[in-house]
C-alpha positions in Angstrom: -13.7 16.0 -40.7 -10.0 15.9 -41.5 -9.3 17.7 -38.2 -11.5 15.3 -36.3 -9.9 12.3 -38.0 -6.4 13.6 -37.5 -7.0 14.1 -33.8 -8.3 10.6 -33.6 -5.2 9.2 -35.3 -3.1 11.2 -32.9 -5.0 9.6 -30.0 -4.2 6.1 -31.5 -0.5 7.1 -31.9 -0.4 8.4 -28.3 -1.9 5.2 -26.9 0.3 2.9 -28.9 3.4 4.9 -28.0 2.8 5.5 -24.3 0.9 2.3 -23.4 2.7 -0.2 -25.6 3.3 -2.4 -22.6 -0.6 -2.7 -22.3 -0.9 -4.1 -25.8 -1.9 -7.6 -24.6 -4.6 -6.1 -22.4 -6.1 -3.9 -25.1 -6.2 -6.8 -27.5 -7.8 -9.1 -24.9 -10.5 -6.5 -24.3 -11.3 -6.2 -28.0 -11.4 -10.0 -28.3 -13.6 -10.5 -25.2 -16.2 -7.9 -26.2 -16.7 -9.2 -29.7 -20.4 -9.7 -30.4 -19.8 -13.4 -31.0 -19.0 -13.9 -27.3 -22.6 -12.8 -26.5 -23.9 -15.7 -28.6 -21.4 -18.4 -27.7 -20.7 -17.4 -24.0 -22.9 -14.9 -22.3 -26.3 -16.0 -23.7 -25.8 -19.7 -22.8 -24.8 -18.9 -19.2 -27.5 -16.3 -18.7 -30.2 -18.5 -20.2 -29.7 -21.3 -17.7 -29.7 -18.8 -14.9 -32.4 -16.3 -15.8 -34.2 -17.3 -19.0 -36.4 -14.2 -19.5 -33.4 -11.9 -19.2 -31.3 -14.1 -21.6 -34.1 -13.8 -24.2 -33.9 -10.0 -23.8 -30.1 -10.2 -24.0 -30.1 -11.9 -27.3 -32.8 -9.6 -28.8 -30.7 -6.6 -27.7 -27.6 -8.1 -29.2 -29.3 -8.9 -32.5 -31.3 -5.7 -33.0 -28.4 -3.6 -31.7 -25.9 -5.1 -34.2 -28.5 -4.8 -37.0 -29.0 -1.1 -36.3 -25.2 -0.7 -36.1 -25.0 -2.2 -39.6 -27.6 0.2 -41.0 -25.8 3.2 -39.4 -22.5 2.0 -40.9 -24.0 1.7 -44.3 -25.6 5.2 -44.1 -22.7 7.1 -42.4 -19.8 5.8 -44.5 -17.4 6.1 -41.6 -13.7 5.9 -42.2 -11.3 3.7 -40.1 -7.9 5.1 -38.9 -5.8 2.3 -40.3 -6.8 3.2 -43.9 -7.6 6.9 -43.5 -4.1 7.8 -42.4 -2.7 6.4 -45.7 -5.3 8.0 -48.0 -5.7 11.4 -46.6 -3.9 14.5 -48.0 -4.0 16.1 -44.6 -0.4 15.1 -43.8 2.8 15.7 -45.7 5.3 12.8 -45.8 7.2 14.0 -42.8 4.3 14.5 -40.4 2.2 11.4 -41.1 1.9 9.4 -37.8 3.0 5.8 -37.8 0.4 3.6 -36.3 0.7 -0.1 -35.8 -1.8 -2.7 -36.9 -2.9 -6.0 -35.3 -5.0 -9.0 -36.4 -8.2 -7.4 -35.2 -7.4 -4.0 -36.7 -8.4 -4.9 -40.2 -12.2 -5.1 -39.9 -13.9 -4.7 -43.3 -17.0 -2.7 -42.5 -17.3 1.0 -42.3 -16.2 2.5 -39.0 -19.1 4.6 -37.6 -20.4 3.8 -35.1 -18.2 1.3 -33.4 -19.8 -2.1 -33.3 -17.7 -3.3 -30.4 -18.6 -0.2 -28.3 -22.3 -0.3 -29.3 -22.6 -4.0 -28.7 -20.8 -3.9 -25.3 -22.9 -1.0 -24.2 -26.2 -2.6 -25.2 -25.4 -6.1 -23.9 -23.7 -5.1 -20.6 -26.3 -2.4 -19.9 -28.9 -5.1 -20.2 -27.0 -7.5 -17.9 -26.2 -4.8 -15.4 -29.8 -3.6 -15.2 -31.0 -7.2 -14.6 -28.3 -7.9 -12.0 -29.0 -4.6 -10.3 -32.8 -5.3 -10.1 -32.0 -8.8 -8.5 -29.5 -7.5 -6.0 -31.6 -4.5 -4.9 -34.7 -6.7 -4.4 -32.8 -8.6 -1.7 -31.2 -5.5 -0.2 -33.4 -3.6 2.2 -31.2 -0.8 3.6 -31.2 2.4 1.6 -27.6 3.2 2.1 -26.5 -0.3 1.0 -28.8 0.0 -2.0 -27.1 3.2 -3.0 -23.6 1.7 -2.6 -24.6 -1.3 -4.7 -26.0 0.8 -7.4 -23.0 3.2 -7.5 -20.6 0.2 -7.5 -22.3 -1.7 -10.3 -22.7 1.3 -12.6 -19.1 2.4 -11.9 -18.0 -1.1 -13.0 -20.2 -0.7 -16.1 -18.6 2.6 -17.2 -15.1 1.3 -16.5 -15.8 -1.6 -18.8 -17.1 0.8 -21.5 -14.0 3.0 -21.1 -11.7 0.0 -21.6 -13.6 -1.1 -24.7 -13.4 2.3 -26.2 -9.7 2.7 -25.5 -9.0 -0.8 -26.9 -10.7 0.0 -30.2 -8.8 3.3 -30.5 -5.5 1.5 -29.6 -5.8 -1.1 -32.3 -6.6 1.7 -34.9 -10.0 0.2 -35.7 -11.9 3.3 -34.7 -11.7 7.0 -34.1 -12.6 8.2 -30.6 -15.9 9.9 -31.8 -17.0 6.6 -33.3 -16.7 4.7 -30.1 -18.4 7.5 -28.1 -21.4 7.5 -30.4 -21.4 3.7 -30.2 -21.8 3.7 -26.4 -24.3 6.5 -26.1 -26.9 7.1 -27.5 -26.7 4.1 -29.8 -26.0 1.1 -27.6 -27.7 2.3 -24.4 -30.8 3.5 -26.3 -31.3 0.1 -28.0 -31.0 -1.7 -24.7 -33.3 0.7 -22.9 -35.9 0.6 -25.7 -36.1 -3.2 -25.9 -36.2 -3.6 -22.1 -39.5 -1.8 -22.3 -40.9 -4.1 -25.0 -42.8 -6.9 -23.3 -43.7 -8.7 -26.6 -40.2 -10.2 -26.9 -40.8 -12.4 -23.9 -43.9 -14.2 -25.3 -43.3 -13.9 -29.0 -44.6 -17.0 -30.9 -42.6 -18.8 -33.7 -44.4 -16.9 -36.4 -43.2 -13.6 -34.8 -39.6 -14.8 -34.8 -39.8 -15.9 -38.4 -41.4 -12.6 -39.6 -38.9 -10.5 -37.5 -35.9 -12.4 -38.9 -37.2 -12.1 -42.4 -38.0 -8.4 -41.9 -34.5 -7.6 -40.6 -32.9 -9.5 -43.5 -35.2 -8.0 -46.1 -34.8 -4.4 -45.0 -31.0 -4.6 -45.0 -30.8 -6.3 -48.4 -33.3 -3.8 -49.8 -31.2 -0.9 -48.6 -28.1 -2.6 -50.1 -29.8 -3.2 -53.5 -31.4 0.3 -53.6 -28.0 2.0 -53.0 -26.4 -0.3 -55.5 -28.9 0.8 -58.1 -28.0 4.5 -57.6 -24.3 3.7 -57.9 -23.3 3.5 -54.2 -21.2 0.4 -53.4 -21.8 -0.5 -49.8 -18.8 -2.9 -49.8 -16.4 0.0 -50.5 -14.8 -0.5 -47.1 -13.9 -4.1 -47.9 -11.6 -3.0 -50.7 -10.0 -0.4 -48.5 -9.3 -3.1 -45.9 -7.7 -5.3 -48.5 -5.6 -2.4 -49.8 -4.3 -1.0 -46.5 -4.1 -3.9 -44.1 -0.5 -4.9 -43.6 -1.1 -8.6 -43.8 -3.7 -10.2 -46.1 -4.6 -13.0 -43.7 -5.8 -10.4 -41.2 -8.7 -9.4 -43.6 -11.5 -11.8 -42.8 -14.8 -12.0 -44.6 -16.3 -12.9 -41.2 -16.1 -9.2 -40.3 -17.9 -8.0 -43.4 -21.3 -6.2 -43.1 -23.2 -9.0 -44.9 -21.6 -11.6 -42.6 -22.9 -9.7 -39.6 -26.3 -9.4 -41.1 -26.7 -13.2 -41.7 -25.2 -14.0 -38.3 -27.7 -11.9 -36.5 -30.6 -13.1 -38.5 -29.6 -16.7 -37.9 -29.3 -16.1 -34.1 -32.8 -14.7 -33.8 -34.3 -17.4 -36.0 -32.5 -20.1 -33.9 -33.9 -18.6 -30.7 -37.4 -18.7 -32.0 -37.0 -22.3 -33.2 -35.5 -23.3 -29.9 -38.1 -21.7 -27.7 -41.0 -23.3 -29.6 -39.3 -26.7 -30.2 -40.9 -30.0 -29.1 -37.6 -30.8 -27.5 -37.8 -27.8 -25.2 -41.4 -28.6 -24.4 -40.5 -32.1 -23.4 -37.5 -31.1 -21.3 -39.6 -28.5 -19.5 -42.2 -31.0 -18.7 -39.7 -33.5 -17.4 -38.0 -30.9 -15.2 -41.3 -29.6 -13.8 -42.6 -33.1 -13.0 -39.3 -34.1 -11.2 -38.7 -30.8 -9.5 -35.2 -30.8 -11.0 -34.9 -27.0 -11.4 -32.1 -26.6 -8.9 -28.4 -25.5 -9.1 -27.1 -28.9 -10.1 -29.3 -29.2 -13.1 -28.5 -25.7 -14.2 -24.8 -26.2 -13.7 -24.9 -29.4 -15.9 -26.8 -27.6 -18.6 -24.4 -24.6 -18.6 -21.3 -26.8 -18.7 -22.7 -29.1 -21.4 -23.8 -26.1 -23.5 -20.5 -24.3 -23.3 -18.5 -27.4 -24.2 -20.8 -28.3 -27.1 -20.7 -24.8 -28.5 -17.0 -24.5 -28.4 -16.6 -27.9 -30.1 -19.2 -26.8 -32.7 -17.5 -23.5 -33.3 -14.1 -25.1 -33.8 -15.4 -27.9 -36.0 -17.8 -26.0 -38.3 -16.0 -23.3 -40.2 -17.9 -22.0 -43.3 -15.6 -21.8 -46.4 -14.7 -18.1 -46.7 -14.2 -18.2 -50.5 -17.6 -19.7 -51.3 -19.5 -16.4 -51.7 -23.2 -16.9 -51.1 -22.7 -20.3 -49.6 -20.5 -18.7 -46.8 -23.4 -16.4 -45.8 -25.9 -19.2 -45.9 -23.8 -21.5 -43.7 -23.1 -18.6 -41.4 -26.8 -18.2 -40.9 -27.2 -21.9 -40.2 -24.3 -21.9 -37.7 -25.6 -18.9 -35.8 -29.1 -20.5 -35.7 -27.6 -23.6 -34.1 -26.2 -21.7 -31.1 -29.4 -20.6 -29.5 -31.2 -23.7 -30.7 -28.7 -25.9 -28.9 -28.7 -23.7 -25.8 -32.5 -23.5 -25.5 -33.7 -26.9 -26.7 -31.1 -29.6 -27.6 -28.8 -29.5 -24.6 -31.7 -29.4 -22.0 -33.4 -32.3 -23.8 -30.2 -34.4 -23.8 -29.5 -33.6 -20.1 -33.0 -34.4 -18.9 -32.9 -37.6 -21.0 -29.6 -38.7 -19.6 -30.5 -37.9 -16.0 -33.9 -39.5 -16.5 -32.3 -42.9 -16.9 -30.9 -42.5 -13.4 -34.3 -41.6 -11.9 -32.8 -39.2 -9.4 -34.4 -36.0 -8.2 -31.9 -33.1 -8.3 -31.7 -30.5 -5.6 
């Protein structure tokens, strides 16, 4: 493994040395493909455009990130920014100097890459949906082939950029981002795309699934703790080897990820089966207000509300269990607001005007 890790550190050193002028680009890619953007940006937009596909998108994001957590806990993957300081592979004169950035100091284990796996799963789901929609309208076989090649080329270019960005910031080794993309991320997306139950799951199914995901993860955590395995070993390494203490955030810890994903799935179930959603759907159906104007208003209102909510509600990072509980509640509010609260408020506001939208 030392040879594999050392070649990975060399890759990071090479990228940072020869592509230093692209630092802003690589940092932007890592920031844009964070799983939080799926909840706060992609899901709200997708839901008001294609609701069924948005539901699948959130399931893919949640289940994929949960599987990523389980794999990280079981594989004990190192990260370049701490491995390079702890290994005995180098002597003092040959150890490469690699730079760190605010997003370098993630506190979970490194294998497989959560960014690469999440981006692969989420964008594979979106690309498959977009491809099916476009090809349905396109009749000519040559044009269909060109569209298919173009979209999948775009998909793989995005994945390549994500992988390079994670290696550049020294958060992952190359083999960790490769295993994150395939088979991990794509396999999760493809498996859930064939599961029809997620489209018509009742509230009880959402509650049980959320509880199951949370319970299995905590059970694994407690069992390994009992046999002397500390699954938070990587948090201490991050605190020890990160150049700046403020870059180490509890929000990137494995347990924070677990409660964030559980909350998102729970919020989706509550939103889909909320009386507010039933009311807004009935109003929209009775008025025939399912057009572009209504959808645009819902998208705009949702994005503004979620950004304000994200900025205003910051769980206290030093409060231990309270932080995880509040993180779960915050994550639950995102799909709940998207699916039920905003459409209800929009239909209520427009109902006072009594106008039929086109």
